[in-house]
C-alpha positions as a printed NumPy array, in Angstrom:
array([[-126.076,  -40.438,   89.103],
       [-127.836,  -43.584,   89.925],
       [-124.484,  -45.37 ,   89.931],
       [-122.982,  -42.874,   92.18 ],
       [-125.735,  -43.086,   94.525],
       [-125.639,  -46.917,   94.453],
       [-121.681,  -46.786,   95.305],
       [-122.424,  -44.294,   97.93 ],
       [-125.176,  -46.424,   99.593],
       [-123.045,  -49.817,   99.177],
       [-119.987,  -47.851,  100.866],
       [-122.285,  -46.668,  103.834],
       [-123.758,  -49.977,  104.328],
       [-120.279,  -51.552,  104.326],
       [-119.079,  -48.997,  106.763],
       [-121.798,  -49.302,  109.225],
       [-121.798,  -53.376,  108.903],
       [-117.954,  -53.146,  109.835],
       [-118.905,  -50.869,  112.701],
       [-121.247,  -53.419,  113.807],
       [-118.8  ,  -56.204,  113.66 ],
       [-116.137,  -54.055,  115.609],
       [-118.757,  -53.22 ,  118.398],
       [-119.597,  -57.065,  118.745],
       [-116.002,  -57.806,  119.01 ],
       [-115.528,  -55.194,  121.603],
       [-118.675,  -56.356,  123.552],
       [-118.437,  -56.365,  127.329],
       [-120.168,  -57.211,  130.486],
       [-121.695,  -53.856,  131.505],
       [-121.84 ,  -52.77 ,  135.231],
       [-125.698,  -51.971,  134.948],
       [-126.556,  -55.485,  133.706],
       [-126.322,  -58.013,  136.731],
       [-126.955,  -60.866,  134.226],
       [-123.233,  -61.233,  133.665],
       [-119.987,  -60.75 ,  135.572],
       [-116.269,  -60.748,  135.015],
       [-113.73 ,  -61.458,  137.897],
       [-110.145,  -61.115,  137.526],
       [-107.203,  -61.557,  139.843],
       [-103.676,  -60.6  ,  138.637],
       [-100.414,  -61.944,  140.364],
       [ -97.771,  -59.554,  139.044],
       [ -94.414,  -58.163,  140.07 ],
       [ -96.049,  -54.643,  139.742],
       [ -98.918,  -55.29 ,  142.008],
       [ -98.459,  -54.185,  145.754],
       [ -98.868,  -56.824,  148.445],
       [-101.911,  -55.378,  149.792],
       [-103.577,  -55.914,  146.595],
       [-102.119,  -59.205,  145.358],
       [-105.461,  -61.33 ,  146.424],
       [-107.64 ,  -58.457,  145.615],
       [-110.334,  -59.757,  142.905],
       [-111.509,  -57.016,  140.654],
       [-114.97 ,  -57.665,  139.11 ],
       [-117.649,  -56.012,  136.951],
       [-120.945,  -56.572,  138.768],
       [-119.74 ,  -57.353,  142.098],
       [-122.998,  -58.798,  143.525],
       [-123.086,  -61.361,  140.514],
       [-119.368,  -62.192,  140.906],
       [-120.409,  -63.371,  144.437],
       [-123.607,  -65.123,  143.548],
       [-123.369,  -68.97 ,  143.84 ],
       [-124.369,  -70.503,  140.636],
       [-124.079,  -74.158,  138.981],
       [-120.647,  -74.68 ,  137.773],
       [-121.799,  -77.093,  134.989],
       [-118.605,  -78.224,  132.825],
       [-116.178,  -76.174,  134.693],
       [-116.579,  -78.98 ,  137.193],
       [-114.424,  -80.903,  134.913],
       [-111.324,  -78.953,  136.238],
       [-112.071,  -80.235,  139.633],
       [-113.437,  -83.619,  138.797],
       [-110.1  ,  -84.338,  136.56 ],
       [-107.798,  -83.187,  139.311],
       [-109.322,  -85.428,  141.868],
       [-109.247,  -88.359,  139.39 ],
       [-105.491,  -87.7  ,  138.661],
       [-104.676,  -87.29 ,  142.421],
       [-106.351,  -90.534,  143.178],
       [-104.624,  -92.342,  140.457],
       [-107.748,  -93.335,  138.783],
       [-106.233,  -91.595,  135.673],
       [-102.361,  -92.202,  135.406],
       [-101.761,  -89.442,  132.524],
       [-103.609,  -87.499,  130.053],
       [-103.32 ,  -90.417,  127.241],
       [-105.06 ,  -93.09 ,  129.323],
       [-108.103,  -94.252,  127.555],
       [-111.291,  -93.567,  129.312],
       [-114.578,  -95.272,  128.998],
       [-118.063,  -95.165,  130.679],
       [-120.733,  -97.692,  131.557],
       [-123.237,  -97.568,  128.385],
       [-125.814,  -99.114,  130.317],
       [-126.016,  -96.469,  132.931],
       [-125.274,  -93.786,  130.511],
       [-126.769,  -94.985,  127.063],
       [-125.861,  -93.093,  124.016],
       [-128.504,  -90.63 ,  122.923],
       [-129.655,  -89.588,  119.546],
       [-129.154,  -85.764,  120.43 ],
       [-125.521,  -86.445,  121.423],
       [-123.137,  -84.118,  119.422],
       [-120.727,  -86.164,  117.202],
       [-117.874,  -85.371,  119.594],
       [-119.54 ,  -87.463,  122.496],
       [-119.538,  -90.336,  120.132],
       [-116.098,  -91.072,  119.313],
       [-114.696,  -94.418,  119.341],
       [-111.973,  -93.512,  122.027],
       [-111.271,  -90.933,  124.629],
       [-108.461,  -90.124,  126.769],
       [-108.387,  -87.136,  129.218],
       [-107.279,  -84.584,  126.761],
       [-110.298,  -85.389,  124.548],
       [-112.809,  -85.863,  127.041],
       [-112.078,  -82.528,  128.663],
       [-111.652,  -80.824,  125.266],
       [-114.992,  -82.218,  124.092],
       [-116.644,  -81.751,  127.572],
       [-117.766,  -85.401,  127.192],
       [-120.462,  -85.632,  130.2  ],
       [-120.893,  -89.487,  130.293],
       [-117.242,  -89.843,  131.019],
       [-117.026,  -87.396,  133.623],
       [-120.229,  -88.593,  135.221],
       [-118.529,  -92.107,  135.311],
       [-115.203,  -90.599,  136.619],
       [-117.244,  -89.086,  139.71 ],
       [-119.057,  -92.52 ,  140.353],
       [-115.432,  -94.151,  140.205],
       [-114.341,  -91.444,  142.725],
       [-117.059,  -92.236,  145.209],
       [-118.923,  -90.514,  147.749],
       [-116.543,  -90.461,  150.387],
       [-113.426,  -89.378,  148.297],
       [-115.547,  -86.66 ,  146.593],
       [-116.602,  -85.154,  149.876],
       [-113.145,  -85.149,  151.356],
       [-111.608,  -83.615,  148.264],
       [-114.405,  -80.873,  147.872],
       [-114.046,  -80.069,  151.612],
       [-110.158,  -79.917,  151.276],
       [-110.345,  -77.508,  148.266],
       [-113.301,  -75.538,  149.556],
       [-114.865,  -75.827,  146.569],
       [-118.281,  -73.905,  146.266],
       [-120.729,  -74.752,  148.826],
       [-119.457,  -78.406,  148.875],
       [-123.169,  -79.938,  148.368],
       [-123.114,  -82.943,  146.477],
       [-126.509,  -84.21 ,  147.781],
       [-128.436,  -84.049,  144.691],
       [-126.352,  -86.915,  143.26 ],
       [-122.737,  -88.204,  142.717],
       [-122.717,  -88.239,  139.261],
       [-124.847,  -84.922,  138.57 ],
       [-124.499,  -82.506,  141.421],
       [-122.643,  -80.302,  139.192],
       [-125.145,  -80.245,  136.414],
       [-127.633,  -77.598,  137.795],
       [-127.979,  -79.566,  140.935],
       [-127.061,  -78.96 ,  144.722],
       [-123.413,  -77.748,  143.831],
       [-123.3  ,  -74.112,  143.654],
       [-119.873,  -71.655,  142.985],
       [-119.576,  -67.997,  142.506],
       [-117.035,  -66.398,  140.041],
       [-114.965,  -65.268,  142.934],
       [-114.823,  -68.661,  144.222],
       [-113.785,  -70.231,  141.093],
       [-110.798,  -67.78 ,  140.999],
       [-109.672,  -68.58 ,  144.611],
       [-109.848,  -72.261,  143.631],
       [-108.026,  -71.843,  140.191],
       [-105.096,  -69.577,  142.215],
       [-104.768,  -72.481,  144.847],
       [-104.612,  -75.035,  142.234],
       [-102.034,  -73.282,  140.194],
       [ -99.608,  -73.051,  143.323],
       [-100.758,  -76.49 ,  144.485],
       [-101.969,  -75.071,  147.854],
       [-104.008,  -78.412,  148.176],
       [-100.813,  -80.34 ,  148.695],
       [-101.736,  -82.625,  145.624],
       [ -99.465,  -84.914,  143.483],
       [ -97.28 ,  -82.569,  141.422],
       [ -97.815,  -84.682,  138.44 ],
       [-101.557,  -84.55 ,  138.745],
       [-101.319,  -80.67 ,  138.676],
       [ -99.13 ,  -80.446,  135.843],
       [-101.306,  -83.025,  133.771],
       [-104.426,  -80.889,  134.63 ],
       [-102.762,  -77.609,  133.312],
       [-101.865,  -79.34 ,  130.37 ],
       [-105.43 ,  -80.28 ,  129.413],
       [-106.579,  -76.878,  130.268],
       [-104.263,  -75.028,  127.596],
       [-106.748,  -73.548,  125.244],
       [-104.47 ,  -70.949,  123.428],
       [-100.785,  -70.48 ,  122.843],
       [ -99.201,  -67.153,  121.438],
       [ -95.706,  -65.817,  121.556],
       [ -96.866,  -63.251,  124.106],
       [ -99.302,  -65.369,  126.486],
       [-100.92 ,  -68.592,  127.207],
       [-104.639,  -69.289,  128.119],
       [-105.585,  -72.198,  130.103],
       [-109.452,  -72.388,  130.595],
       [-112.744,  -74.44 ,  130.527],
       [-116.074,  -73.638,  129.184],
       [-119.39 ,  -74.387,  130.899],
       [-123.043,  -74.33 ,  130.225],
       [-126.492,  -75.449,  130.837],
       [-130.123,  -74.519,  131.566],
       [-131.062,  -73.069,  135.142],
       [-134.236,  -73.349,  136.934],
       [-135.791,  -70.111,  135.113],
       [-135.098,  -71.656,  131.974],
       [-132.31 ,  -69.263,  130.875],
       [-128.869,  -70.234,  129.788],
       [-125.945,  -70.109,  132.04 ],
       [-122.591,  -69.799,  130.222],
       [-119.041,  -70.062,  132.12 ],
       [-115.551,  -69.475,  130.951],
       [-112.917,  -69.787,  133.69 ],
       [-109.242,  -70.142,  133.638],
       [-105.79 ,  -68.232,  134.179],
       [-103.526,  -66.583,  131.569],
       [ -99.783,  -66.459,  131.781],
       [ -97.799,  -63.716,  130.479],
       [ -94.656,  -61.831,  130.814],
       [ -96.022,  -59.705,  133.546],
       [ -97.302,  -62.804,  135.43 ],
       [-100.51 ,  -65.024,  135.954],
       [-104.044,  -63.582,  135.9  ],
       [-106.883,  -65.862,  137.185],
       [-110.369,  -64.935,  135.621],
       [-113.957,  -66.171,  135.601],
       [-116.786,  -65.034,  133.514],
       [-120.358,  -66.027,  133.524],
       [-123.469,  -64.499,  132.066],
       [-127.127,  -65.523,  131.277],
       [-128.381,  -66.077,  127.655],
       [-131.632,  -66.888,  125.981],
       [-130.522,  -69.635,  124.03 ],
       [-127.548,  -71.996,  123.88 ],
       [-126.517,  -70.99 ,  120.382],
       [-126.065,  -67.383,  121.507],
       [-124.401,  -68.259,  124.677],
       [-121.958,  -70.864,  122.818],
       [-121.135,  -67.996,  120.376],
       [-120.287,  -65.283,  122.948],
       [-119.05 ,  -66.872,  126.182],
       [-115.221,  -67.042,  124.993],
       [-115.137,  -64.021,  122.896],
       [-116.708,  -61.784,  125.829],
       [-114.434,  -63.022,  128.559],
       [-111.271,  -62.571,  125.767],
       [-112.82 ,  -58.908,  125.355],
       [-112.366,  -58.22 ,  128.986],
       [-108.889,  -60.018,  129.018],
       [-107.845,  -57.713,  126.321],
       [-109.316,  -54.499,  128.042],
       [-107.131,  -55.237,  131.003],
       [-104.334,  -55.561,  128.678],
       [-103.568,  -59.384,  129.458],
       [-103.816,  -60.542,  125.891],
       [-103.797,  -58.806,  122.822]])
């Protein structure tokens, strides 16, 4: 009898544990929570012309709230450097001034590699290289490009090499989508090769049915909470789908573990990925 009870208890624990995992895998940003948002704009043949540029969002007020872009700005920073010709291709070796940006003990191992190119710097979100890139781009060029792209509030006053790191630059999820859509179709009139190279380094996942191009971002805000981003677009047989997700988290570890998963849960719910 004790053995049967033990087996039943084990089975029940296993069942409820599997439910907890399933629920976690299906977690979404809720309408009643203003600590997160998911915004989506789909371009498909089935979408009527009057809805082609209509952004759908969870928590509309949050979707329109300007926030620090953090490392999602690496999309923009890369595009500007490519268009200017500072970076010729995705394999070009990149470096940074170690006097200005000395290597820190707390840096993760992927920030201490012997060599970087645009693909690896983007993939590992190597901050020092992108701060160096912004410096090399220069204030005049940076202002010109951000104005041309209508990127966020276009405010770089807090520092040329740091304005996107909880500084003066702010952008909303809806504005991120508008930027991504215009970049995708090269509405900015940039060098086509620059746009193609940018798309290639953004490719995050490929399956037989879809491709996800994306960038993460994260950092501590003024209220000491962690802000996490996941932005990008998905190409599938139906068309292209631009998305931006952000949320607040109590810790970096929790934010890092959830940001991509939650965004993909929304894409899955919308039938864009499987």
